[in-house]
C-alpha positions in Angstrom: -47.4 32.6 -26.8 -48.0 33.4 -23.2 -48.0 29.6 -22.2 -44.9 29.1 -24.3 -43.2 32.0 -22.4 -44.2 30.6 -19.1 -42.8 27.2 -20.1 -39.5 28.9 -21.3 -39.3 31.0 -17.9 -39.8 27.7 -15.8 -37.2 25.8 -17.6 -34.6 28.8 -17.5 -35.4 29.0 -13.7 -34.6 25.4 -13.2 -38.3 24.8 -12.4 -38.5 21.5 -14.3 -41.5 20.1 -12.9 -43.6 23.5 -13.4 -42.2 23.7 -17.1 -43.4 20.1 -17.7 -46.8 20.9 -16.2 -47.1 23.9 -18.6 -46.0 21.9 -21.6 -48.7 19.1 -20.5 -51.4 21.8 -20.2 -50.5 23.3 -23.8 -50.6 19.8 -25.3 -54.1 19.4 -23.9 -55.0 22.8 -25.2 -53.4 21.9 -28.5 -50.9 24.5 -28.2 -47.4 24.1 -29.7 -44.4 24.8 -27.6 -41.3 26.4 -29.2 -38.0 24.7 -29.7 -36.4 27.2 -27.1 -38.7 26.1 -24.2 -37.9 22.4 -25.2 -34.1 23.2 -25.3 -34.4 24.7 -21.7 -36.1 21.5 -20.3 -33.4 19.4 -22.2 -30.7 21.4 -20.7 -31.9 20.8 -17.1 -32.6 17.2 -17.7 -29.4 16.4 -19.8 -27.8 14.2 -16.9 -31.0 12.3 -16.5 -32.9 9.5 -18.6 -35.9 12.0 -18.6 -34.1 13.9 -21.3 -35.1 11.3 -23.9 -38.8 11.6 -23.0 -38.5 15.3 -23.9 -36.5 14.7 -26.9 -39.2 12.2 -28.1 -41.8 14.8 -27.4 -39.9 17.2 -29.7 -39.9 14.7 -32.6 -43.4 13.7 -32.2 -44.4 17.4 -32.2 -42.9 18.0 -35.6 -40.8 20.7 -34.6 -37.1 20.2 -36.2 -34.5 20.0 -33.6 -31.8 22.9 -33.7 -28.0 22.3 -33.5 -28.3 23.5 -30.0 -30.9 20.8 -29.3 -28.3 18.1 -30.4 -25.3 19.8 -28.6 -27.4 19.5 -25.1 -27.9 16.0 -25.8 -24.3 15.2 -26.7 -23.1 17.3 -23.8 -25.2 15.1 -21.4 -23.9 12.1 -22.8 -20.3 13.1 -22.6 -20.7 14.3 -19.0 -22.1 10.9 -18.1 -18.9 9.3 -19.9 -21.4 7.8 -22.5 -19.0 8.8 -25.4 -19.9 6.0 -27.8 -23.7 6.9 -27.5 -22.7 10.6 -28.0 -21.0 9.9 -31.3 -23.8 7.6 -32.5 -26.4 10.2 -31.7 -24.1 12.8 -33.6 -24.1 10.4 -36.6 -28.0 10.0 -36.3 -28.5 13.6 -36.1 -26.4 13.8 -39.4 -28.6 11.4 -41.1 -31.6 13.4 -40.2 -30.2 16.6 -42.0 -29.6 18.2 -38.8 -25.8 18.5 -38.8 -23.5 18.9 -36.0 -22.4 22.2 -34.6 -19.1 23.4 -33.5 -20.3 23.0 -29.7 -21.1 19.2 -30.2 -17.6 18.8 -31.7 -16.0 20.7 -28.7 -17.8 18.6 -26.3 -16.7 15.2 -28.0 -13.2 16.5 -28.1 -13.2 17.4 -24.6 -14.3 13.9 -23.6 -11.8 12.1 -25.7 -9.0 14.4 -24.4 -10.2 13.5 -20.8 -10.0 9.6 -21.5 -6.3 10.3 -23.0 -7.4 9.6 -26.6 -5.8 12.9 -27.9 -5.5 11.4 -31.6 -9.3 10.7 -31.6 -9.8 14.3 -30.6 -7.6 15.4 -33.4 -9.7 13.3 -35.8 -13.0 15.2 -34.7 -10.9 18.4 -35.0 -10.1 17.7 -38.7 -13.8 16.6 -39.2 -15.1 20.0 -38.5 -13.8 21.3 -41.8 -15.7 18.5 -43.5 -19.0 19.8 -42.2 -17.9 23.5 -43.1 -17.2 24.5 -39.7 -14.3 26.4 -38.5 -12.8 25.6 -35.2 -12.9 28.4 -32.7 -10.4 29.4 -29.9 -12.2 27.0 -27.6 -11.6 24.0 -30.1 -7.9 24.9 -30.2 -7.5 25.3 -26.5 -9.3 21.8 -26.0 -6.7 20.1 -28.3 -3.7 22.2 -26.9 -4.8 21.1 -23.3 -5.0 17.4 -24.3 -1.5 17.6 -26.1 -0.1 19.1 -23.0 -1.4 16.7 -20.6 0.0 13.9 -23.0 3.4 15.7 -22.7 3.4 16.5 -26.6 4.6 20.0 -26.0 6.1 20.5 -29.5 2.7 19.6 -31.1 0.8 21.8 -28.8 2.8 24.7 -29.8 2.4 23.9 -33.5 -1.5 24.1 -33.0 -0.9 27.4 -31.2 0.9 28.4 -34.3 -1.9 27.2 -36.5 -4.5 28.9 -34.4 -2.8 32.4 -35.3 -2.4 31.4 -39.0 -6.3 30.8 -39.0 -6.8 34.4 -37.6 -7.4 33.4 -34.0 -5.6 35.0 -31.2 -4.4 32.7 -28.4 -6.0 33.9 -25.0 -5.0 33.7 -21.5 -6.3 30.1 -21.4 -4.1 29.0 -24.1 -1.0 30.4 -22.6 -2.0 29.0 -19.0 -2.3 25.7 -20.6 1.1 25.7 -22.3 2.7 26.9 -19.2 1.1 24.2 -17.3 2.2 21.7 -19.9 5.8 22.6 -19.5 5.6 22.7 -15.7 4.1 19.3 -15.5 7.2 18.0 -17.4 9.4 20.0 -14.8 10.6 22.3 -17.7 10.0 25.6 -16.0 12.4 27.5 -18.5 9.9 26.6 -21.3 6.9 27.7 -18.9 8.7 31.1 -18.4 9.1 31.5 -22.3 5.5 31.1 -22.7 4.8 33.8 -20.0 7.1 36.1 -21.7 5.2 35.6 -25.1 2.0 36.2 -23.2 3.3 39.4 -21.7 4.7 40.6 -25.3 1.1 40.0 -26.7 -0.3 42.4 -24.0 -1.8 39.7 -21.7 -1.4 39.9 -18.1 -0.8 36.7 -15.9 -4.0 36.0 -13.8 -4.3 34.1 -10.5 -4.3 30.9 -12.4 -1.0 31.5 -14.2 0.7 32.2 -10.7 -0.8 29.0 -9.5 0.6 27.1 -12.3 3.9 28.6 -11.8 4.1 28.2 -8.1 3.0 24.5 -8.4 5.7 24.0 -11.1 8.5 25.5 -9.0 7.3 23.5 -5.9 7.6 20.4 -8.1 11.2 21.0 -9.1 12.2 22.0 -5.5 12.7 25.7 -6.2 10.7 26.8 -3.2 12.7 30.2 -3.1 11.1 31.1 -6.5 7.6 30.1 -5.2 8.0 32.5 -2.4 9.0 35.3 -4.7 6.0 34.7 -6.9 3.8 34.9 -3.7 5.3 38.2 -2.8 4.6 39.3 -6.3 1.0 38.3 -6.2 0.3 40.0 -2.8 2.1 43.3 -3.8 -0.6 43.5 -6.6 -3.3 43.3 -4.0 -4.3 39.6 -5.2 -5.2 37.0 -3.2 -3.5 33.4 -3.8 -5.6 30.2 -4.1 -5.8 27.4 -1.5 -4.0 25.3 -4.0 -1.0 27.7 -4.1 -0.6 27.7 -0.3 -1.4 23.9 0.1 1.6 23.2 -2.5 3.9 25.8 -0.8 3.2 24.4 2.6 3.7 21.0 1.3 7.2 21.8 -0.1 8.3 23.6 3.1 7.2 20.7 5.3 9.2 18.2 3.0 12.4 20.0 3.6 11.7 20.5 7.2 11.0 24.3 7.2 8.2 24.0 9.5 8.3 27.6 10.8 7.8 29.1 7.1 5.0 26.6 6.6 3.3 27.7 9.8 3.7 31.2 8.9 2.0 30.6 5.3 -0.6 28.8 7.3 -1.5 31.7 9.5 -1.3 34.1 6.4 -4.0 32.1 4.8 -6.3 32.9 7.6 -5.2 36.6 7.8 -6.2 37.1 4.1 -9.6 35.3 4.6 -8.8 31.9 3.0 -10.1 29.1 5.1 -7.3 26.1 5.3 -9.2 22.9 4.0 -8.4 19.2 4.8 -5.5 19.1 2.5 -3.8 22.0 4.2 -4.4 20.6 7.8 -3.3 17.1 6.6 0.0 18.3 5.1 0.9 20.3 8.3 0.0 17.8 10.6 2.0 15.2 8.8 5.0 17.6 8.5 4.7 18.4 12.4 4.5 14.7 13.1 7.7 13.8 11.1 9.5 16.3 13.0 8.3 15.0 16.4 6.1 18.2 17.1 3.0 16.1 18.2 1.7 18.4 20.6 1.2 21.1 17.9 0.0 18.3 15.4 -2.9 17.5 17.9 -3.8 21.1 18.5 -4.1 21.5 14.7 -6.2 18.3 14.7 -8.5 20.0 17.5 -8.7 23.2 15.5 -9.9 21.5 12.3 -12.5 19.3 14.2 -14.0 22.5 15.8 -14.3 23.9 12.3 -16.1 20.8 11.3 -13.4 19.7 9.0 -13.3 16.0 9.5 -9.8 14.5 9.5 -9.1 11.5 7.2 -7.4 8.3 7.9 -4.0 9.7 6.8 -4.3 12.4 9.4 -5.1 10.0 12.2 -2.1 7.5 10.8 0.3 10.4 11.1 -0.5 11.4 14.8 -0.7 8.0 15.9 2.8 7.0 14.5 4.3 10.1 15.9 2.8 9.4 19.3 4.4 5.9 19.1 7.8 7.2 17.8 8.1 9.8 20.6 7.4 6.8 23.1 4.2 8.1 24.5 2.3 4.8 24.2 -0.2 5.9 26.7 -1.1 9.0 24.7 -1.2 7.1 21.5 -3.7 4.6 23.1 -5.9 7.5 24.4 -6.0 9.0 20.9 -6.9 5.6 19.6 -9.7 5.0 22.1 -11.0 8.5 21.1 -11.3 7.3 17.6 -13.2 4.1 18.8 -15.6 6.4 20.9 -16.4 8.4 17.5 -16.9 5.2 15.5 -13.8 6.1 13.5 -12.1 2.7 14.0 -13.4 0.9 10.8 -10.0 1.6 9.1 -7.9 -1.6 9.6 -5.0 0.4 8.9 -5.1 2.4 12.0 -5.5 -0.9 14.0 -2.5 -2.2 12.2 -0.5 0.8 13.3 -1.5 0.2 16.9 -0.7 -3.6 16.7 2.7 -3.0 15.0 3.7 -0.5 17.4 2.8 -2.6 20.5 4.7 -5.4 19.0 7.6 -3.2 18.3 8.0 -2.3 22.1 7.5 -5.7 23.1 3.8 -5.2 24.5 2.5 -8.4 22.7 -0.1 -8.9 25.2 -1.8 -5.4 24.4 -1.3 -6.3 20.6 -3.4 -9.5 21.1 -6.0 -7.9 23.1 -6.5 -5.0 20.3 -6.5 -7.9 17.8 -9.6 -9.5 19.5 -11.2 -6.2 19.8 -11.2 -5.6 16.1 -12.6 -9.2 15.4 -15.5 -8.4 18.0 -16.1 -5.1 15.9 -16.4 -7.1 12.7 -13.2 -5.5 11.3 -11.3 -8.0 9.1 -7.6 -8.3 9.8 -5.2 -8.2 7.0 -1.9 -9.9 6.3 0.0 -7.0 7.9 -2.0 -7.4 11.1 -0.6 -11.0 11.3 2.9 -9.9 10.1 2.9 -7.5 13.1 1.6 -10.2 15.7 4.2 -12.6 14.4 7.1 -9.9 14.7 6.0 -9.2 18.1 6.1 -13.0 19.3 9.7 -13.2 17.5 10.9 -10.2 19.2 9.9 -11.7 22.6 11.5 -14.9 21.5 8.2 -16.9 21.5 8.7 -18.6 18.3 6.5 -21.6 18.8 3.7 -19.1 19.2 4.8 -17.0 16.3 4.6 -20.2 14.1 1.2 -21.1 15.3 0.0 -17.4 14.4 1.7 -18.2 10.7 -0.9 -21.1 10.5 -3.8 -18.8 11.8 -3.4 -16.7 8.7 -5.1 -19.0 6.5 -8.1 -19.6 8.7 -9.0 -15.9 7.8 -8.8 -16.5 4.0 -5.5 -14.7 3.8 -2.2 -16.0 2.1 1.2 -15.4 4.1 3.6 -12.9 2.4 7.3 -12.9 2.0 7.3 -10.5 4.9 5.6 -13.2 7.1 8.2 -15.8 6.3 11.3 -13.5 6.4 10.2 -12.2 9.8 10.0 -15.9 11.2 13.1 -16.9 9.2 15.2 -14.0 10.8 14.1 -14.9 14.4 15.0 -18.6 13.9 18.4 -17.4 12.3 18.9 -15.2 15.4 18.3 -18.2 17.7 20.7 -20.2 16.0 18.1 -22.5 14.4 19.3 -22.4 11.0 17.5 -25.6 9.9 14.3 -24.4 10.8 15.1 -21.2 8.8 15.7 -23.3 5.8 12.4 -25.3 6.4 10.7 -22.2 6.2 12.4 -21.0 3.0 11.4 -24.4 1.5 7.6 -24.0 2.6 7.8 -20.5 1.0 9.1 -21.7 -2.4 6.6 -24.7 -2.3 3.7 -22.2 -1.9 5.2 -20.1 -4.8 5.6 -17.1 -2.5 8.5 -15.3 -4.1 11.5 -14.4 -1.7 12.7 -10.9 -1.6 16.2 -9.4 -1.3 15.6 -9.4 2.5 14.6 -13.0 2.6 18.0 -14.0 0.9 20.0 -11.7 3.2 18.4 -13.5 6.1 19.6 -16.7 4.3 22.9 -15.5 3.7 23.3 -14.5 7.4 22.3 -18.1 8.4 24.8 -19.7 6.1 27.5 -17.4 7.5 26.5 -18.4 10.9 27.0 -22.2 10.2 30.4 -21.2 8.6 29.2 -22.0 5.1 30.9 -19.0 3.4 31.1 -20.3 -0.1 27.3 -21.0 -0.1 26.5 -17.5 1.4 28.6 -16.0 -1.7 26.8 -18.3 -4.2 23.3 -16.9 -2.7 24.7 -13.4 -2.8 25.8 -13.7 -6.4 22.7 -15.6 -7.4 20.3 -12.9 -6.5 20.8 -11.0 -9.6 19.8 -14.1 -11.7 16.5 -13.8 -9.8 16.0 -10.1 -10.6 16.9 -9.0 -7.2 19.6 -6.7 -6.2 21.6 -7.2 -3.0 21.7 -4.2 -0.6 24.5 -3.1 1.6 23.2 -5.3 4.4 23.7 -8.5 2.2 27.2 -7.4 1.2 28.1 -6.4 4.8 27.2 -9.8 6.2 29.4 -11.7 3.9 32.3 -9.1 4.2 32.2 -9.5 7.9 32.3 -13.3 7.7 35.4 -13.0 5.3 37.0 -10.7 7.8 36.6 -12.9 10.8 38.3 -15.8 8.6 41.1 -13.5 7.8 40.1 -13.5 4.1 40.8 -9.7 3.8 41.5 -9.9 0.0 38.2 -11.5 -0.8 36.5 -9.0 1.5 37.8 -6.1 -0.4 36.9 -7.8 -4.0 33.2 -7.6 -2.6 33.6 -4.1 -1.7 34.7 -3.4 -5.3 31.9 -5.6 -6.6 29.5 -3.2 -4.7 31.0 -0.3 -6.5 30.7 -1.9 -9.9 26.9 -2.5 -9.1 26.5 1.2 -8.4 25.9 0.1 -4.7 27.7 2.8 -2.3 29.3 1.0 0.6 28.0 2.5 3.8 29.7 3.4 7.1 29.0 -0.2 8.4 31.1 -1.7 5.3 33.9 0.6 6.1 33.8 0.0 9.9 34.0 -3.8 9.3 36.8 -3.4 6.9 38.8 -1.2 9.3 38.1 -3.3 12.1 39.2 -6.5 10.2 42.4 -4.7 9.1 43.2 -3.5 12.8 42.2 -7.0 14.4 44.9 -8.8 12.1 47.6 -6.3 12.5 47.5 -4.5 9.1 47.4 -1.0 10.8 49.0 0.5 7.7 46.5 -0.7 5.3 43.8 0.4 7.7 45.5 3.9 8.0 45.5 4.0 3.9 41.9 3.0 3.8 41.0 5.8 6.3 43.1 8.4 4.4 41.7 7.4 1.0 38.0 7.6 2.4 38.8 11.2 3.8 40.2 12.2 0.3 37.1 10.9 -1.2 35.0 13.2 1.4 33.2 10.1 2.5 31.9 10.7 5.8 32.6 7.8 8.4 30.9 7.4 11.8 33.3 7.7 15.1 33.5 4.0 15.3 36.1 3.7 12.4 38.3 6.4 14.5 37.7 4.7 17.7 38.8 1.4 16.2 42.1 2.7 14.8 42.8 4.6 18.1 42.4 1.4 20.2 44.5 -0.6 17.8 47.4 2.0 17.9 47.1 2.0 21.7 47.4 -1.8 21.6 50.3 -1.5 19.5 51.9 1.2 21.8 51.7 4.0 19.3 50.0 6.7 21.4 51.2 9.4 19.2 49.0 8.2 16.2 46.1 7.6 18.7 46.2 11.2 19.6 46.3 12.4 16.2 43.3 10.5 15.4 41.5 11.6 18.5 42.3 15.2 17.7 40.7 14.6 14.2 37.6 13.2 15.8 37.2 16.3 17.8 37.8 18.5 14.9 35.4 16.8 12.7 32.7 17.5 15.1 31.9 14.0 16.3 30.0 13.6 19.5 32.6 12.2 21.8 31.7 10.8 25.1 33.9 9.3 28.0 33.3 5.9 26.8 34.9 6.4 23.7 38.0 7.4 25.7 38.0 4.9 28.5 39.2 2.0 26.2 42.3 4.2 25.2 42.9 4.9 28.9 42.5 1.3 30.0 45.1 0.2 27.5 47.6 2.9 28.3 47.2 2.2 32.0 47.4 -1.7 31.4 50.6 -1.2 29.5 52.0 1.3 32.3 52.4 4.0 29.8 51.5 6.5 32.7 52.9 9.8 30.9 50.9 8.9 27.8 47.9 8.4 30.0 48.4 11.7 31.6 48.8 13.3 28.2 45.5 11.8 27.1 43.7 12.8 30.1 44.8 16.4 29.4 43.4 16.1 25.9 39.9 14.8 27.4 39.7 17.8 29.8 40.8 20.4 27.0 38.0 18.9 24.7 35.3 19.6 27.3 34.5 15.8 27.8 33.2 15.0 31.2 35.0 12.5 33.4 33.3 9.6 35.2 34.0 7.6 38.2 35.3 4.5 36.3 37.9 6.3 34.3 39.2 8.2 37.2 39.5 4.9 39.3 41.6 3.2 36.5 43.9 6.2 36.3 44.2 6.7 40.0 45.0 2.9 40.5 47.6 3.4 37.8 49.2 6.3 39.5 49.0 4.3 42.7 50.9 1.3 41.3 53.6 3.7 40.0 53.8 5.3 43.5 53.2 8.6 41.7 51.7 10.6 44.9 51.7 14.1 43.3 49.6 12.9 40.4 47.3 11.0 42.8 46.6 14.3 44.8 46.1 16.3 41.6 43.6 13.7 40.3 41.9 13.4 43.7 41.3 17.3 43.8 40.1 17.1 40.1 37.6 14.5 41.1 36.2 16.5 44.0 36.0 19.5 41.7 33.9 17.5 39.1 31.8 16.2 41.8 33.0 12.7 41.5 33.2 10.5 44.8 36.9 9.6 45.3 36.1 6.8 47.6 
């Protein structure tokens, strides 16, 4: 008895080797260990192969295994994802007249639900009755959880009702599971109905309930409700979890509310919660997106001091932000610091650097970095080569770009659609449409599927050759290939039609865009308005502008300046003034350059009084004059021998700090 108690104590204290030693001694002394001692050992060894040695020892000793013995084995197999072996073991135990217990069924149901096999789990649930076992609350909760994860909320509610019919009260776990199921589907009204029922049954929400609700409302974009729930939790003297804070901070960052996100971040630390890698990464990414790189780097340093190692996503966010801000030297310093810490093994970071160098035209630096990664044994990807090819194309070194296309295969890589499209676009821009089509042929010969961007480049090439019918065929043939033309694809053809004065066909393509649920953008309307203005259809251009204003379609100032210039050319200064006032009222950022074209035309047509009136409008709008526009007006006054106006303008120039000479 003493030896057995010692073995049992060791096994309960997780002192496995000591327990095994005692059992070995007991065997030498011909003493029988109890099933309790064996079960304790089985539990501690259930995730190892040694469990079978102990199980064989039990069978050899003649002690009948208990239901708990079998449930330990099944639990161990399930935790190792050996589900088939667990089922086979349960069947074997049944044949040996050692029927399964409810715990074994629950373990198997949990495993099948985790794998997404809820129907199999339901079969085991029904099988319990065959063995004379009644499912407990835990059994129901397992099945309800599986159904909720699968999105079968109606069936989950049916099982909840069935639970009550069998005399079992749904607990906080049941209600939290149902609330989570509804929130995962974005059905927050359903989640709140569950909470109301829970409160009616006398159960109070716990921190898990609040976490589920906060996550659900964040998912549906209702951050206001999340913050209200946060206030409710804090007013109860309860502390939110890291998950709740990270989800709220993420939602605030996504909508650009960085001040509120940072407030929650500092609140976490105030209440004693330590921000983890997820929270830091979310905030750093949010700050970088808004261009607050300095703050992001400060947070990066803070997490490093706390021995929280940033992941590659954090490094990528900072690197991209530094390049977007134009601080190339700072970006390189940051990258070099990663090299010094042996953190450059991620090709993704190298690709960001290479692409960013290529984007700003520093192709030499990009090549140096490419050679460095090869020296360090880092394998380049097709993205690496795409960036280098883009860099050479940007600097118009197309022969070298083509050589890099051939170099891709030497690394066992296959060029992508992006590779070919980049080169094709570069040749198209250079006017070498033949080379563009040769690359398209090579691409198709290698079974590399062109994208909608590839075909847009082809359309541009055909338009440049004046092959408008061919361009339209390609545009309309994209749908047959399972590709959808975008605004750019249509805009290229519409512009070409406008240049050839085929305005009716241009508007037909505009209507076609709408039929395909593709909203024409401001570029489309700028092209159409310009086309109508250039060919004298000013009334149609005005009608189009008025129609777009009625539809609340926001245009850029280009649409207005185009019409203003056209009216000035036609000599209708009054309409030009009206449009200019509309621009000012709509809050467009108007510069003196937007006004100079109008002033030039008025002065050129010797409409001096109109030029004076427009000058007053410019000054009243708070737009600063420059030397060029003053010189144009001054010379016009001089030609008209308007000495008084010349003196007034001279004084105004001196007042504005413009050199009258």
